[in-house]
C-alpha positions in Angstrom: -28.5 30.0 30.1 -28.8 28.3 26.8 -32.1 25.7 26.7 -30.2 23.3 24.9 -26.9 21.8 26.4 -23.1 22.4 25.5 -22.0 19.0 24.1 -18.2 18.2 25.8 -17.4 16.2 22.3 -18.8 16.4 18.9 -18.2 14.2 15.5 -15.4 15.3 13.1 -17.0 16.1 10.0 -14.1 14.5 7.9 -13.4 11.0 10.0 -16.7 10.9 12.5 -14.2 10.7 15.8 -15.5 12.0 18.7 -13.5 14.7 19.5 -13.3 17.0 22.4 -14.5 20.4 22.3 -11.2 22.0 23.7 -9.3 19.3 21.2 -11.4 20.2 18.3 -8.6 22.7 16.6 -5.9 19.9 17.1 -7.8 17.0 15.6 -5.7 15.3 13.0 -7.9 12.5 11.0 -6.7 8.7 11.0 -6.3 8.1 7.2 -7.9 4.5 7.7 -10.5 5.7 9.9 -11.4 8.7 7.0 -11.2 5.9 4.6 -14.0 3.9 6.6 -16.3 7.0 7.2 -16.4 7.9 3.5 -17.0 4.1 2.6 -19.8 4.2 5.1 -21.5 7.5 4.1 -21.5 6.6 0.4 -22.9 3.0 1.1 -26.1 4.1 -0.5 -24.0 5.1 -3.5 -21.9 1.8 -3.8 -25.0 -0.2 -3.3 -26.7 1.4 -6.1 -24.1 0.5 -8.3 -23.6 -2.6 -7.5 -27.2 -3.4 -8.4 -26.6 -1.6 -11.6 -23.7 -4.0 -12.3 -25.6 -6.6 -11.4 -28.8 -5.8 -13.6 -26.6 -5.0 -16.7 -24.5 -8.1 -16.8 -28.1 -10.2 -16.5 -29.5 -8.2 -19.7 -29.0 -9.3 -23.6 -26.3 -6.2 -23.3 -24.2 -7.5 -20.8 -24.4 -11.2 -21.4 -23.2 -10.6 -25.0 -20.2 -8.5 -23.5 -19.1 -10.7 -21.2 -19.0 -13.4 -24.2 -16.9 -10.8 -26.3 -14.4 -10.3 -23.6 -13.8 -13.7 -22.8 -12.8 -14.4 -26.3 -10.9 -11.3 -26.4 -8.9 -12.4 -23.3 -5.4 -13.5 -24.2 -4.8 -17.1 -23.0 -3.2 -17.2 -19.6 0.8 -18.6 -20.0 1.4 -21.5 -17.8 
């Protein structure tokens, strides 16, 4: 007998869904759930990227890049 309990459900490594041990081989990940799970796993990296963009846009180089982009953008047609 093992010192640890054998769980009846385990999380899918690709989508995080709780899957019965008996159904592990037949499990198919829902694409929407998989996307949500990947976004959850990347949350720190996404937050860091957003922070980096915000810092760049408040720097002198970033403000100049914004100014230049506004002047290079073609005018909107009505």
